[in-house]
DSSP file (Angstrom, degrees, kcal/mol; ACC not computed):
  #  RESIDUE AA STRUCTURE BP1 BP2  ACC     N-H-->O    O-->H-N    N-H-->O    O-->H-N    TCO  KAPPA ALPHA  PHI   PSI    X-CA   Y-CA   Z-CA
    1    1 A M              0   0    0      0, 0.0     2,-0.1     0, 0.0     0, 0.0   0.000 360.0 360.0 360.0 127.7   34.7  110.6  171.5
    2    2 A D     >  -     0   0    0      1,-0.1     4,-2.2     4,-0.0     5,-0.2  -0.281 360.0 -97.7 -84.0 173.6   31.0  110.6  172.2
    3    3 A R  H  > S+     0   0    0      1,-0.2     4,-2.6     2,-0.2     5,-0.2   0.893 120.2  53.4 -58.7 -45.7   28.9  107.7  173.5
    4    4 A D  H  > S+     0   0    0      1,-0.2     4,-2.2     2,-0.2    -1,-0.2   0.895 110.0  47.9 -60.7 -40.8   27.6  106.6  170.0
    5    5 A E  H  > S+     0   0    0      2,-0.2     4,-2.7     1,-0.2    -1,-0.2   0.909 110.8  51.1 -67.7 -40.5   31.1  106.5  168.6
    6    6 A R  H  X S+     0   0    0     -4,-2.2     4,-2.6     2,-0.2    -2,-0.2   0.914 109.9  50.7 -61.1 -42.0   32.4  104.4  171.5
    7    7 A V  H  X S+     0   0    0     -4,-2.6     4,-2.5     2,-0.2    -2,-0.2   0.936 112.4  45.7 -60.5 -47.5   29.5  102.0  171.1
    8    8 A L  H  X S+     0   0    0     -4,-2.2     4,-2.6     2,-0.2    -2,-0.2   0.904 112.6  50.1 -64.6 -41.7   30.2  101.6  167.4
    9    9 A R  H  X S+     0   0    0     -4,-2.7     4,-2.5     2,-0.2    -1,-0.2   0.917 112.0  48.5 -63.1 -42.1   34.0  101.2  168.0
   10   10 A G  H  X S+     0   0    0     -4,-2.6     4,-2.6    -5,-0.2    -2,-0.2   0.911 111.4  49.5 -62.8 -42.5   33.3   98.5  170.6
   11   11 A R  H  X S+     0   0    0     -4,-2.5     4,-2.6     2,-0.2     5,-0.2   0.921 111.1  49.5 -62.9 -44.3   30.9   96.7  168.3
   12   12 A I  H  X S+     0   0    0     -4,-2.6     4,-2.5     1,-0.2    -2,-0.2   0.925 112.1  48.5 -61.0 -45.0   33.4   96.7  165.5
   13   13 A G  H  X S+     0   0    0     -4,-2.5     4,-2.2     1,-0.2    -2,-0.2   0.919 112.8  47.4 -62.2 -44.4   36.1   95.4  167.8
   14   14 A G  H  X S+     0   0    0     -4,-2.6     4,-2.2     1,-0.2    -2,-0.2   0.916 114.0  46.2 -64.0 -43.9   33.9   92.6  169.1
   15   15 A L  H  X S+     0   0    0     -4,-2.6     4,-1.9     2,-0.2    -1,-0.2   0.869 111.0  52.9 -67.9 -36.3   32.7   91.5  165.7
   16   16 A T  H  X S+     0   0    0     -4,-2.5     4,-1.5    -5,-0.2    -2,-0.2   0.922 109.5  49.2 -64.1 -43.3   36.3   91.6  164.3
   17   17 A T  H  X S+     0   0    0     -4,-2.2     4,-2.1     1,-0.2     3,-0.3   0.922 111.4  49.1 -61.2 -44.4   37.4   89.4  167.2
   18   18 A R  H  < S+     0   0    0     -4,-2.2    -1,-0.2     1,-0.2    -2,-0.2   0.832 109.4  53.1 -65.3 -31.6   34.6   86.9  166.5
   19   19 A A  H  < S+     0   0    0     -4,-1.9    -1,-0.2     1,-0.2    -2,-0.2   0.806 117.2  37.0 -72.0 -28.6   35.4   86.9  162.8
   20   20 A R  H  < S+     0   0    0     -4,-1.5     2,-0.3    -3,-0.3    -2,-0.2   0.707 121.0  35.2 -96.1 -23.1   39.0   86.0  163.5
   21   21 A H  S  < S-     0   0    0     -4,-2.1    -1,-0.1    -5,-0.2     3,-0.1  -0.920  82.3-104.6-136.1 155.3   38.7   83.7  166.4
   22   22 A D     >  -     0   0    0     -2,-0.3     4,-2.1     1,-0.2     3,-0.4  -0.708  27.4-150.6 -77.4 116.9   36.4   81.0  167.8
   23   23 A P  H  > S+     0   0    0      0, 0.0     4,-1.6     0, 0.0    -1,-0.2   0.816  94.5  59.3 -62.5 -29.1   34.5   82.6  170.7
   24   24 A T  H  4 S+     0   0    0      1,-0.2     4,-0.5     2,-0.2     3,-0.1   0.913 108.2  44.8 -64.8 -41.6   34.2   79.3  172.5
   25   25 A T  H >4 S+     0   0    0     -3,-0.4     3,-0.9     1,-0.2     4,-0.4   0.897 109.7  55.9 -67.3 -40.9   38.0   78.9  172.6
   26   26 A N  H 3< S+     0   0    0     -4,-2.1     4,-0.2     1,-0.2    -1,-0.2   0.829 117.3  34.1 -61.6 -32.4   38.4   82.5  173.7
   27   27 A T  T 3X S+     0   0    0     -4,-1.6     4,-2.6    -5,-0.2    -1,-0.2   0.340  86.9 102.5-107.2   6.8   36.2   82.1  176.7
   28   28 A A  H <> S+     0   0    0     -3,-0.9     4,-2.4    -4,-0.5     5,-0.2   0.911  83.3  47.3 -59.7 -45.7   37.0   78.5  177.6
   29   29 A A  H  > S+     0   0    0     -4,-0.4     4,-2.3     1,-0.2    -1,-0.2   0.903 113.3  48.7 -64.6 -40.7   39.2   79.3  180.6
   30   30 A A  H  > S+     0   0    0     -4,-0.2     4,-2.3     2,-0.2    -1,-0.2   0.912 112.3  48.2 -65.7 -42.3   36.8   81.9  182.0
   31   31 A R  H  X S+     0   0    0     -4,-2.6     4,-2.5     2,-0.2     5,-0.2   0.905 111.3  50.7 -64.8 -40.1   33.9   79.4  181.7
   32   32 A A  H  X S+     0   0    0     -4,-2.4     4,-2.4    -5,-0.2    -2,-0.2   0.917 111.6  47.3 -63.9 -42.6   35.9   76.7  183.4
   33   33 A A  H  X S+     0   0    0     -4,-2.3     4,-1.6     2,-0.2    -1,-0.2   0.900 111.3  52.1 -64.5 -40.5   36.9   79.0  186.3
   34   34 A F  H  X S+     0   0    0     -4,-2.3     4,-1.0     1,-0.2    -2,-0.2   0.937 113.5  42.8 -61.1 -47.9   33.2   80.1  186.6
   35   35 A L  H  X S+     0   0    0     -4,-2.5     4,-2.2     1,-0.2     3,-0.2   0.859 108.2  60.0 -68.0 -35.1   32.0   76.5  186.8
   36   36 A A  H  X S+     0   0    0     -4,-2.4     4,-2.7     1,-0.2     5,-0.2   0.858  98.4  59.8 -61.8 -34.2   34.8   75.5  189.1
   37   37 A R  H  X S+     0   0    0     -4,-1.6     4,-1.8     1,-0.2    -1,-0.2   0.927 108.2  43.5 -58.0 -45.0   33.6   78.0  191.6
   38   38 A F  H  X S+     0   0    0     -4,-1.0     4,-2.4    -3,-0.2     5,-0.2   0.857 110.8  54.8 -71.9 -35.0   30.3   76.3  191.9
   39   39 A E  H  X S+     0   0    0     -4,-2.2     4,-2.1     1,-0.2    -2,-0.2   0.923 110.5  46.4 -62.9 -42.7   31.9   72.8  192.0
   40   40 A R  H  < S+     0   0    0     -4,-2.7    -2,-0.2     1,-0.2    -1,-0.2   0.869 111.6  53.4 -64.7 -36.1   34.0   74.0  195.0
   41   41 A E  H  < S+     0   0    0     -4,-1.8    -2,-0.2    -5,-0.2    -1,-0.2   0.917 117.7  33.5 -65.6 -44.1   30.9   75.5  196.6
   42   42 A V  H  < S+     0   0    0     -4,-2.4    -2,-0.2     1,-0.2    -1,-0.2   0.714 134.8  24.4 -88.2 -21.0   28.8   72.3  196.4
   43   43 A D    ><  +     0   0    0     -4,-2.1     3,-1.2    -5,-0.2    -1,-0.2  -0.495  64.9 162.2-142.5  67.3   31.6   69.8  196.9
   44   44 A P  T 3  S+     0   0    0      0, 0.0    -1,-0.1     0, 0.0    -3,-0.1   0.795  82.0  42.5 -62.7 -28.2   34.4   71.4  198.8
   45   45 A D  T 3  S-     0   0    0     -5,-0.0    -5,-0.1     0, 0.0    -2,-0.0   0.476 106.3-123.1 -97.4  -2.4   36.0   68.1  199.8
   46   46 A G  S <  S+     0   0    0     -3,-1.2    -3,-0.1    -7,-0.2    -6,-0.0   0.840  71.6 128.6  66.8  34.5   35.6   66.4  196.4
   47   47 A M        +     0   0    0      2,-0.1     2,-0.1     6,-0.0    -1,-0.1   0.603  40.0  94.7 -97.8 -13.9   33.6   63.5  198.0
   48   48 A L  S    S-     0   0    0      1,-0.1    -5,-0.0     2,-0.1    -6,-0.0  -0.393  80.6-106.9 -80.2 155.7   30.5   63.5  195.7
   49   49 A T     >  -     0   0    0      1,-0.1     4,-3.0    -2,-0.1     5,-0.3  -0.434  34.9-110.5 -70.4 155.9   30.1   61.3  192.7
   50   50 A P  H  > S+     0   0    0      0, 0.0     4,-2.5     0, 0.0     5,-0.2   0.881 119.1  52.0 -56.7 -38.0   30.4   63.2  189.4
   51   51 A V  H  > S+     0   0    0      2,-0.2     4,-2.1     1,-0.2     5,-0.1   0.935 113.0  43.2 -65.3 -45.4   26.7   62.7  188.7
   52   52 A E  H  > S+     0   0    0      2,-0.2     4,-2.5     1,-0.2     5,-0.2   0.903 113.8  51.2 -68.1 -40.6   25.7   64.2  192.1
   53   53 A R  H  X S+     0   0    0     -4,-3.0     4,-2.8     1,-0.2     5,-0.2   0.925 110.5  49.2 -61.8 -43.7   28.2   67.0  191.8
   54   54 A D  H  X S+     0   0    0     -4,-2.5     4,-2.4    -5,-0.3    -1,-0.2   0.899 110.4  51.2 -61.6 -40.5   26.8   67.9  188.4
   55   55 A R  H  X S+     0   0    0     -4,-2.1     4,-1.9     2,-0.2    -2,-0.2   0.925 113.9  43.8 -61.7 -45.0   23.3   67.9  189.7
   56   56 A R  H  X S+     0   0    0     -4,-2.5     4,-2.8     2,-0.2    -2,-0.2   0.878 111.3  53.2 -70.5 -37.7   24.2   70.2  192.6
   57   57 A V  H  X S+     0   0    0     -4,-2.8     4,-2.8     2,-0.2     5,-0.2   0.922 108.2  51.9 -61.5 -42.7   26.3   72.5  190.4
   58   58 A D  H  X S+     0   0    0     -4,-2.4     4,-2.4     1,-0.2    -2,-0.2   0.925 111.4  46.3 -59.3 -44.7   23.2   72.8  188.1
   59   59 A A  H  X S+     0   0    0     -4,-1.9     4,-2.4     2,-0.2    -2,-0.2   0.907 112.6  50.3 -64.8 -41.0   21.0   73.7  191.1
   60   60 A A  H  X S+     0   0    0     -4,-2.8     4,-2.5     2,-0.2    -2,-0.2   0.895 110.9  49.4 -64.6 -39.7   23.7   76.2  192.3
   61   61 A L  H  X S+     0   0    0     -4,-2.8     4,-2.7     2,-0.2     5,-0.3   0.920 110.5  49.8 -64.1 -43.3   23.9   77.8  188.9
   62   62 A R  H  X S+     0   0    0     -4,-2.4     4,-2.1    -5,-0.2    -2,-0.2   0.913 112.0  48.3 -62.0 -41.5   20.1   78.1  188.7
   63   63 A A  H  X S+     0   0    0     -4,-2.4     4,-2.6     2,-0.2    -2,-0.2   0.919 111.0  51.5 -63.5 -43.2   20.0   79.7  192.1
   64   64 A H  H  X S+     0   0    0     -4,-2.5     4,-2.2     1,-0.2    -2,-0.2   0.944 113.5  42.6 -59.0 -50.7   22.8   82.1  191.2
   65   65 A F  H  X S+     0   0    0     -4,-2.7     4,-2.2     1,-0.2    -1,-0.2   0.822 112.2  54.6 -70.0 -29.7   21.1   83.3  188.0
   66   66 A S  H  X S+     0   0    0     -4,-2.1     4,-2.5    -5,-0.3    -1,-0.2   0.907 108.1  49.7 -66.9 -41.2   17.8   83.5  189.8
   67   67 A R  H  X S+     0   0    0     -4,-2.6     4,-2.7     2,-0.2    -2,-0.2   0.917 110.3  50.5 -61.6 -42.2   19.4   85.8  192.4
   68   68 A M  H  X S+     0   0    0     -4,-2.2     4,-2.1     1,-0.2    -2,-0.2   0.907 110.3  49.9 -62.0 -40.5   20.8   87.9  189.6
   69   69 A G  H  X S+     0   0    0     -4,-2.2     4,-2.4     2,-0.2    -2,-0.2   0.907 110.5  49.6 -63.0 -42.1   17.3   88.1  188.0
   70   70 A L  H  X S+     0   0    0     -4,-2.5     4,-2.6     1,-0.2    -2,-0.2   0.928 110.7  49.3 -62.5 -45.5   15.8   89.1  191.3
   71   71 A E  H  X S+     0   0    0     -4,-2.7     4,-2.4     1,-0.2    -1,-0.2   0.871 110.5  51.7 -62.4 -36.1   18.4   91.8  191.8
   72   72 A S  H  X S+     0   0    0     -4,-2.1     4,-2.5     2,-0.2    -1,-0.2   0.922 110.0  48.1 -65.4 -44.7   17.7   93.0  188.3
   73   73 A V  H  X S+     0   0    0     -4,-2.4     4,-2.3     1,-0.2    -2,-0.2   0.922 113.1  48.5 -61.4 -44.1   14.0   93.2  188.9
   74   74 A Q  H  X S+     0   0    0     -4,-2.6     4,-2.5     1,-0.2    -2,-0.2   0.903 111.2  49.9 -64.6 -40.9   14.6   95.1  192.1
   75   75 A A  H  X S+     0   0    0     -4,-2.4     4,-2.5     2,-0.2    -1,-0.2   0.910 110.8  49.3 -64.7 -42.0   17.0   97.5  190.5
   76   76 A R  H  X S+     0   0    0     -4,-2.5     4,-2.7     1,-0.2    -1,-0.2   0.908 111.2  50.4 -63.4 -40.2   14.5   98.3  187.7
   77   77 A R  H  X S+     0   0    0     -4,-2.3     4,-2.9     2,-0.2     5,-0.2   0.926 110.2  49.4 -63.2 -43.8   11.8   98.9  190.2
   78   78 A R  H  X S+     0   0    0     -4,-2.5     4,-2.5     2,-0.2    -2,-0.2   0.914 112.8  47.3 -61.8 -41.9   14.0  101.3  192.2
   79   79 A R  H  X S+     0   0    0     -4,-2.5     4,-2.4     2,-0.2    -1,-0.2   0.919 113.1  48.6 -64.3 -42.6   14.9  103.2  189.0
   80   80 A R  H  X S+     0   0    0     -4,-2.7     4,-2.2     1,-0.2    -2,-0.2   0.919 113.6  46.5 -63.7 -43.7   11.2  103.3  188.0
   81   81 A E  H  X S+     0   0    0     -4,-2.9     4,-2.6     2,-0.2    -1,-0.2   0.886 111.5  51.4 -67.0 -38.5   10.1  104.5  191.5
   82   82 A A  H  X S+     0   0    0     -4,-2.5     4,-2.4    -5,-0.2    -1,-0.2   0.907 110.6  48.7 -64.1 -40.7   12.9  107.1  191.6
   83   83 A A  H  X S+     0   0    0     -4,-2.4     4,-2.3     2,-0.2    -2,-0.2   0.903 112.0  48.7 -65.2 -40.1   11.9  108.4  188.2
   84   84 A A  H  X S+     0   0    0     -4,-2.2     4,-2.6     2,-0.2    -2,-0.2   0.903 111.2  50.2 -66.1 -40.3    8.2  108.6  189.3
   85   85 A D  H  X S+     0   0    0     -4,-2.6     4,-2.4     2,-0.2    -2,-0.2   0.912 111.1  48.9 -62.5 -42.4    9.3  110.4  192.5
   86   86 A A  H  X S+     0   0    0     -4,-2.4     4,-2.2     2,-0.2    -2,-0.2   0.896 111.2  50.0 -64.4 -39.9   11.3  112.9  190.4
   87   87 A E  H  X S+     0   0    0     -4,-2.3     4,-2.4     2,-0.2    -2,-0.2   0.925 110.8  49.0 -64.3 -44.4    8.3  113.4  188.1
   88   88 A R  H  X S+     0   0    0     -4,-2.6     4,-2.7     1,-0.2    -2,-0.2   0.904 111.0  50.7 -61.2 -40.5    6.0  114.0  191.1
   89   89 A A  H  X S+     0   0    0     -4,-2.4     4,-2.8     2,-0.2    -1,-0.2   0.895 109.8  50.4 -64.6 -39.3    8.5  116.5  192.6
   90   90 A T  H  X S+     0   0    0     -4,-2.2     4,-2.2     2,-0.2    -2,-0.2   0.918 112.4  46.4 -64.1 -44.2    8.7  118.4  189.2
   91   91 A V  H  X S+     0   0    0     -4,-2.4     4,-2.4     2,-0.2    -2,-0.2   0.918 113.4  49.0 -64.2 -43.7    4.9  118.6  189.0
   92   92 A L  H  X S+     0   0    0     -4,-2.7     4,-2.6     1,-0.2    -2,-0.2   0.919 110.5  50.6 -63.1 -43.6    4.6  119.7  192.6
   93   93 A D  H  X S+     0   0    0     -4,-2.8     4,-2.6     1,-0.2    -1,-0.2   0.900 110.7  50.0 -60.3 -40.3    7.3  122.4  192.1
   94   94 A A  H  X S+     0   0    0     -4,-2.2     4,-2.5     2,-0.2    -2,-0.2   0.902 110.8  48.9 -65.6 -41.0    5.4  123.6  189.0
   95   95 A L  H  X S+     0   0    0     -4,-2.4     4,-2.2     2,-0.2    -2,-0.2   0.920 112.5  47.7 -64.3 -42.8    2.2  123.8  190.9
   96   96 A I  H  X S+     0   0    0     -4,-2.6     4,-1.9     1,-0.2    -2,-0.2   0.916 112.6  49.2 -64.1 -42.5    3.9  125.7  193.8
   97   97 A A  H  X S+     0   0    0     -4,-2.6     4,-1.3     1,-0.2    -1,-0.2   0.899 110.0  51.6 -63.6 -40.0    5.5  128.1  191.3
   98   98 A A  H  X S+     0   0    0     -4,-2.5     4,-0.6     1,-0.2     3,-0.2   0.888 109.0  50.3 -65.2 -38.4    2.2  128.7  189.5
   99   99 A Q  H >< S+     0   0    0     -4,-2.2     3,-0.7     1,-0.2     4,-0.5   0.866 106.4  56.0 -67.2 -34.6    0.5  129.5  192.8
  100  100 A G  H >< S+     0   0    0     -4,-1.9     3,-0.5     1,-0.2    -1,-0.2   0.811 105.4  51.7 -65.8 -29.5    3.3  131.9  193.6
  101  101 A H  H 3< S+     0   0    0     -4,-1.3    -1,-0.2    -3,-0.2    -2,-0.2   0.612  94.8  72.7 -82.5 -12.6    2.7  133.8  190.4
  102  102 A E  T << S-     0   0    0     -3,-0.7     2,-0.3    -4,-0.6    -1,-0.2   0.690 114.1 -69.8 -77.9 -16.7   -1.1  134.1  191.1
  103  103 A G    <   -     0   0    0     -3,-0.5    -1,-0.3    -4,-0.5     0, 0.0  -0.917  60.1 -53.4 153.6-178.2   -0.5  136.7  193.8
  104  104 A G    >   -     0   0    0     -2,-0.3     3,-1.6    -3,-0.1    -2,-0.0   0.067  68.3 -78.2 -77.7-168.9    0.8  137.5  197.2
  105  105 A A  T 3  S+     0   0    0      1,-0.3    -1,-0.1     2,-0.1    -5,-0.0   0.775 131.5  53.5 -66.0 -26.7    0.0  135.8  200.5
  106  106 A D  T 3  S-     0   0    0      1,-0.0    -1,-0.3     0, 0.0    -2,-0.0   0.358 119.9-108.2 -91.5   7.9   -3.3  137.7  200.7
  107  107 A G    <         0   0    0     -3,-1.6    -2,-0.1     1,-0.0    -1,-0.0   0.576 360.0 360.0  83.3   9.4   -4.3  136.6  197.3
  108  108 A T              0   0    0      0, 0.0    -5,-0.1     0, 0.0    -3,-0.1   0.436 360.0 360.0-101.8 360.0   -3.9  139.9  195.5
C-alpha cells in the first residue's frame, strides 16, 4: 500500500469514527490525564485554591505550547538550512565536475 492510499484509508477511518461517536467523549479521558499532569506540576501538594491552581495550570499550558512552537520553528529552520546546504553542495559538485570536463590539470 503506497502513502497516498494509507492517507486516504486513515482519513476514511477517522471520519467514520467521528460520524459514529462524539469526539469529545472519545478523548475525555486523555484530555483529563493531560490536564492532571499540569495540575500536579503546579500544585503537587494540593494546597492551592481552585482559582489559583487554574490560573497556574493555564500559565503552564501556555508555556508548554510555546515551547512546542519554539521547537517547531527550530526544526523547520534546521530542515531549511540542511536543504540549502545540500543544494549548495550539489551546485559545488556540478561546478567541480564541469571544471574537470574542461581539460586536464594543465588546462589542455
